[in-house]
C-alpha positions as CSV (number, residue, x, y, z in Angstrom):
1,M,-16.5,-7.1,-14.5
2,W,-16.4,-3.7,-13.6
3,T,-16.5,-1.0,-16.1
4,K,-15.0,2.9,-15.5
5,L,-19.0,4.0,-15.7
6,T,-19.8,1.7,-12.4
7,C,-16.7,3.0,-10.9
8,I,-18.3,6.4,-11.2
9,V,-21.7,5.3,-9.9
10,L,-20.3,3.5,-7.1
11,A,-18.2,6.2,-5.8
12,A,-21.2,8.7,-6.4
13,A,-23.3,6.0,-4.4
14,L,-20.6,5.7,-1.9
15,A,-20.3,9.4,-1.0
16,A,-24.1,9.8,-1.1
17,T,-24.1,7.2,1.8
18,L,-21.2,7.8,3.6
19,P,-21.3,8.4,7.5
20,L,-21.2,11.8,8.2
21,S,-18.3,11.7,10.0
22,L,-16.4,9.8,8.0
23,A,-17.5,12.2,5.1
24,D,-16.4,15.2,6.7
25,E,-13.0,13.6,7.3
26,L,-12.4,13.1,3.4
27,E,-11.5,16.3,1.1
28,V,-10.8,16.1,-2.2
29,T,-9.4,19.8,-2.8
30,P,-8.9,21.4,-6.6
31,E,-5.3,21.7,-5.4
32,L,-5.5,18.0,-4.2
33,E,-6.8,16.6,-7.9
34,R,-4.1,18.2,-9.9
35,A,-1.2,17.2,-7.9
36,V,-2.8,13.9,-8.3
37,R,-3.5,14.0,-12.2
38,R,-0.1,15.3,-12.5
39,G,1.9,12.6,-10.9
40,L,-0.5,10.0,-12.8
41,D,0.4,11.7,-16.2
42,F,4.3,11.7,-14.9
43,L,3.8,8.1,-14.2
44,A,2.3,7.1,-17.4
45,R,4.6,9.4,-19.6
46,T,7.8,7.5,-17.9
47,Q,6.4,4.1,-18.2
48,K,8.3,1.5,-20.6
49,E,6.9,-0.4,-23.3
50,D,7.4,-3.5,-21.1
51,G,5.2,-2.2,-18.1
52,S,8.0,-1.4,-15.9
53,W,9.6,2.2,-15.2
54,P,13.3,3.5,-15.7
55,G,15.2,4.2,-12.9
56,S,16.4,2.5,-9.5
57,Y,14.0,0.0,-8.6
58,G,11.9,0.5,-11.9
59,N,12.2,-2.9,-13.0
60,C,11.1,-3.8,-9.3
61,S,7.7,-6.1,-9.3
62,G,6.8,-4.3,-6.5
63,I,7.5,-0.9,-7.7
64,V,5.5,-1.7,-10.6
65,G,2.4,-2.6,-8.6
66,V,2.4,0.2,-6.2
67,A,3.1,2.7,-9.6
68,M,0.0,0.6,-10.9
69,L,-1.9,0.7,-7.4
70,A,-1.8,4.7,-7.6
71,F,-4.1,5.0,-10.6
72,L,-6.2,2.0,-9.1
73,A,-6.9,4.6,-5.8
74,H,-7.6,7.6,-8.3
75,G,-10.6,5.2,-9.5
76,E,-8.9,4.6,-12.5
77,L,-9.6,1.0,-14.8
78,P,-7.5,-1.5,-16.7
79,D,-7.8,-1.1,-20.5
80,E,-10.1,2.4,-19.8
81,G,-9.6,5.8,-20.1
82,K,-6.6,8.0,-20.1
83,Y,-4.7,5.6,-18.3
84,G,-6.0,2.3,-18.8
85,H,-3.0,1.1,-20.8
86,V,-0.9,1.9,-18.0
87,I,-2.6,-0.6,-16.2
88,R,-2.7,-3.2,-18.1
89,Q,1.1,-3.1,-19.3
90,A,1.7,-3.0,-15.3
91,V,-0.4,-6.2,-14.6
92,D,1.3,-7.6,-17.9
93,Y,4.9,-6.8,-16.0
94,I,4.4,-8.5,-13.2
95,V,2.2,-11.4,-14.3
96,K,4.7,-12.3,-17.0
97,N,8.0,-12.1,-14.2
98,Q,6.3,-14.6,-12.1
99,Q,8.4,-17.1,-11.0
100,S,7.7,-21.0,-10.8
101,N,7.1,-21.1,-7.3
102,G,5.0,-18.3,-7.1
103,L,7.4,-15.4,-6.5
104,L,6.6,-11.8,-8.2
105,S,10.0,-10.7,-8.0
106,T,12.4,-9.2,-10.4
107,G,14.7,-7.3,-8.3
108,S,16.7,-7.6,-4.6
109,S,14.9,-8.2,-1.5
110,P,12.3,-10.8,-2.9
111,M,9.5,-10.9,0.0
112,Y,9.5,-7.2,-0.1
113,S,9.0,-7.0,-3.7
114,H,6.4,-10.2,-3.6
115,G,4.6,-8.1,-1.1
116,F,3.6,-5.4,-2.7
117,A,3.4,-6.7,-6.4
118,T,0.7,-9.5,-4.8
119,L,-1.1,-6.4,-3.1
120,A,-1.6,-5.0,-6.1
121,L,-2.2,-8.2,-8.1
122,A,-5.2,-8.2,-5.5
123,E,-6.6,-4.7,-6.1
124,V,-6.7,-5.1,-9.8
125,Y,-8.0,-8.5,-9.7
126,G,-11.9,-9.0,-10.7
127,V,-11.8,-5.7,-12.8
128,I,-9.6,-6.5,-15.2
129,R,-10.4,-9.3,-17.9
130,D,-7.1,-11.7,-17.8
131,K,-7.9,-15.1,-16.9
132,R,-3.7,-15.0,-15.5
133,V,-5.0,-12.7,-12.8
134,G,-6.3,-15.3,-10.4
135,P,-4.4,-17.8,-10.8
136,A,-0.9,-16.0,-10.2
137,L,-2.8,-14.2,-7.2
138,K,-3.4,-17.7,-5.8
139,R,0.3,-18.6,-6.3
140,A,1.6,-15.5,-4.9
141,T,-0.7,-15.9,-1.8
142,D,0.4,-19.2,-1.1
143,L,3.9,-18.6,-1.7
144,I,3.1,-15.8,1.3
145,I,1.6,-18.4,3.6
146,S,4.3,-21.3,3.1
147,A,7.5,-18.9,3.7
148,Q,6.1,-17.6,7.0
149,N,8.5,-18.8,9.3
150,S,8.5,-20.1,13.1
151,L,8.7,-16.3,14.3
152,G,5.1,-15.8,12.8
153,G,6.5,-13.2,10.3
154,W,8.8,-12.9,6.9
155,R,11.8,-11.6,6.1
156,Y,13.9,-10.6,2.5
157,S,14.2,-14.3,1.3
158,V,11.5,-16.9,0.9
159,G,13.6,-19.3,3.4
160,S,14.5,-16.5,6.1
161,K,14.6,-18.0,9.5
162,D,14.4,-14.7,10.8
163,A,11.8,-12.4,10.6
164,D,11.5,-7.9,10.8
165,T,8.6,-5.8,10.9
166,T,9.0,-4.0,7.6
167,V,9.1,-7.0,5.4
168,S,6.3,-8.6,7.5
169,G,4.1,-5.9,6.8
170,A,3.8,-5.9,3.0
171,Q,3.2,-9.9,3.3
172,M,0.4,-9.2,6.2
173,I,-1.2,-6.3,3.9
174,A,-0.9,-8.7,1.2
175,L,-2.8,-11.4,2.8
176,R,-5.7,-9.2,4.0
177,A,-6.2,-8.0,0.1
178,A,-6.3,-11.5,-1.2
179,A,-8.9,-12.5,1.4
180,N,-10.4,-9.5,0.3
181,A,-10.3,-10.7,-3.3
182,C,-12.2,-14.6,-2.1
183,I,-8.6,-16.2,-1.8
184,E,-8.1,-18.6,0.8
185,V,-5.8,-17.3,3.8
186,P,-5.8,-19.2,6.9
187,I,-6.9,-17.6,9.9
188,T,-3.7,-19.2,12.2
189,T,-1.7,-17.3,9.2
190,T,-2.7,-14.1,9.9
191,K,-3.4,-14.5,13.9
192,R,0.7,-15.7,14.0
193,G,1.6,-12.4,12.1
194,V,-0.3,-10.5,14.5
195,D,1.3,-11.9,17.5
196,Y,4.2,-11.1,15.9
197,Y,4.0,-7.3,15.6
198,K,2.4,-7.2,19.4
199,S,5.8,-8.8,20.0
200,C,7.7,-6.1,18.4
201,F,5.3,-3.4,20.4
202,C,7.3,-0.7,21.8
203,P,6.2,0.4,25.9
204,G,4.8,3.9,24.5
205,G,3.8,3.3,21.0
206,G,5.5,2.4,17.7
207,F,7.3,-0.9,17.0
208,G,10.9,-2.4,16.5
209,Y,12.7,-3.8,13.5
210,T,13.2,-7.2,14.9
211,G,12.1,-6.7,18.1
212,A,10.2,-4.4,21.0
213,S,12.9,-1.4,20.8
214,G,13.7,1.7,18.6
215,P,10.3,2.9,17.2
216,S,10.5,4.5,14.0
217,A,7.3,6.3,12.2
218,P,7.1,4.2,9.2
219,R,7.4,1.2,11.3
220,A,4.8,2.6,13.5
221,G,2.4,3.1,10.2
222,I,2.9,-0.1,9.2
223,G,2.2,-2.1,13.0
224,L,-0.4,0.4,13.4
225,L,-2.1,-0.8,10.0
226,V,-1.5,-4.5,10.2
227,L,-3.5,-4.3,13.3
228,S,-6.1,-2.5,12.3
229,L,-6.7,-4.3,9.3
230,L,-7.0,-7.9,10.7
231,G,-9.3,-6.7,13.6
232,E,-7.2,-5.2,16.3
233,Y,-7.7,-1.6,15.9
234,H,-9.2,-1.4,19.1
235,S,-5.8,-3.2,20.8
236,P,-3.8,-1.3,23.7
237,E,-1.1,-1.4,21.4
238,A,-3.2,0.2,18.3
239,K,-4.1,3.1,20.6
240,A,-0.8,3.7,21.9
241,T,0.9,3.5,18.5
242,A,-1.7,6.2,17.3
243,D,-1.0,8.6,19.8
244,W,2.3,7.9,19.0
245,L,2.1,9.1,15.7
246,L,-0.2,12.3,16.3
247,G,2.5,13.3,18.6
248,R,4.8,13.2,16.0
249,G,3.0,14.6,13.1
250,A,4.5,14.3,9.1
251,D,8.2,15.1,9.1
252,R,10.6,14.7,6.7
253,S,12.2,11.8,8.5
254,S,14.1,9.0,6.6
255,Y,11.8,6.7,3.9
256,F,9.7,10.0,3.9
257,Y,7.1,8.7,1.5
258,Y,7.4,5.4,2.6
259,M,6.3,6.7,5.5
260,C,3.9,8.8,4.3
261,Y,2.2,5.7,2.5
262,Y,1.8,3.7,5.5
263,C,1.3,6.3,7.9
264,S,-1.3,8.1,6.2
265,Q,-3.4,4.2,6.0
266,A,-2.9,4.0,9.5
267,M,-4.4,7.2,10.9
268,F,-7.0,6.7,8.6
269,Q,-7.9,3.6,10.3
270,A,-7.4,5.4,13.0
271,G,-10.2,8.1,12.0
272,G,-11.6,11.2,14.0
273,K,-8.6,13.3,15.4
274,Y,-6.0,10.8,14.2
275,W,-6.8,11.0,10.5
276,R,-7.4,14.9,10.9
277,G,-4.7,15.6,12.6
278,W,-2.1,13.6,10.3
279,N,-4.0,14.6,6.9
280,N,-3.9,18.4,7.7
281,S,0.0,18.0,8.7
282,M,1.1,15.1,5.4
283,T,-0.9,16.6,2.7
284,P,0.1,20.3,2.4
285,L,3.8,18.9,3.1
286,L,3.6,16.6,0.3
287,L,2.0,18.9,-1.8
288,S,4.4,21.6,-1.8
289,M,7.3,19.0,-2.4
290,Q,6.1,18.1,-6.0
291,Q,8.3,18.5,-9.0
292,E,7.3,20.5,-11.6
293,D,7.1,17.6,-13.8
294,G,4.6,16.1,-11.8
295,S,7.1,13.7,-9.6
296,W,8.2,13.6,-6.1
297,P,12.1,14.0,-5.7
298,T,13.8,10.7,-5.1
299,K,14.0,10.7,-0.9
300,G,15.5,7.2,0.6
301,S,15.5,4.3,-1.1
302,C,12.6,3.7,-3.2
303,G,13.7,5.6,-6.3
304,L,11.8,8.3,-8.1
305,T,8.9,5.9,-9.5
306,G,8.7,4.3,-5.9
307,G,8.6,7.6,-3.8
308,T,6.2,9.2,-6.5
309,A,3.8,6.4,-6.2
310,F,3.9,6.3,-2.7
311,A,3.5,10.1,-2.1
312,L,0.5,9.6,-5.0
313,L,-1.2,7.0,-2.9
314,A,-0.6,8.6,0.5
315,L,-2.8,11.8,-0.8
316,E,-5.0,9.4,-2.1
317,V,-7.0,8.1,0.7
318,N,-8.8,11.0,0.7
319,Y,-10.7,9.5,-2.1
320,N,-11.5,6.4,-0.6
321,Y,-11.7,4.3,-3.5
322,L,-9.1,1.3,-3.2
323,P,-10.7,-1.8,-1.2
324,I,-7.8,-1.8,0.7
325,Y,-7.7,1.7,1.7
326,Q,-11.9,1.6,3.1
327,R,-12.3,1.3,6.9
């Protein structure tokens, strides 16, 4: 098990050994650190006693998961320090609300919620002294594997026969995180998922919703991240999508925070000019949008808690703490 001291030592060692090109790409300024701490303080202050959050989607296991990830991405640990209890309560909420079939969902769009909640458990697994987490993560991962349909993707419900690139993205990233946590994931599952994304690639860059048309920035970020994390970072689809996103920059499109969350990770994986260009545009914009109470104003359909958590996670790519973020 890790301790807070261990995390600090590992982070220091990582910073000392990172390639110069990567170290130069990561910048945690005092302004960024203040904004992140204010955002975490907001989430800690508004968490309910049962581990969930108030407002729209605050009781959804997926939103509880991304809120918890915002603390982990800052190097916080369960049961330790200022925010340890927040992480512990979030884990308790997710695990307690797991259904008998392994589904981690307490709201609408169950597979959407399930993907983010599974990702959260995978990232906290191994650093929390709780024997429930490993079995819960295994059941959640097995459900994703069994729910993959004939198209190679996933949709909103466990038994969906169709697929889209947004719900499928949550599952693919969760599978990668679960594999990182030593949960068995068949290579055939991830290969079929990658093939599904390639079938939705739009000529010129980006990915469609259910097919190869109508690219958008959020889906471009999702598709690029999936390809990057699953070993296809040199593929023509990944290169074209990184170029497409670089040309757009960080704009205030629909699903803004969700877009920032995925695109920040994806462009970091692309590296070099892609990450520098994106980070230099996205970070100042997000910092300028933070409210006095530390939150980010609701934009899109993820609610105040979800929007704040996604904004924090986009900024926290610069810390390079979470395994799922690392290149």
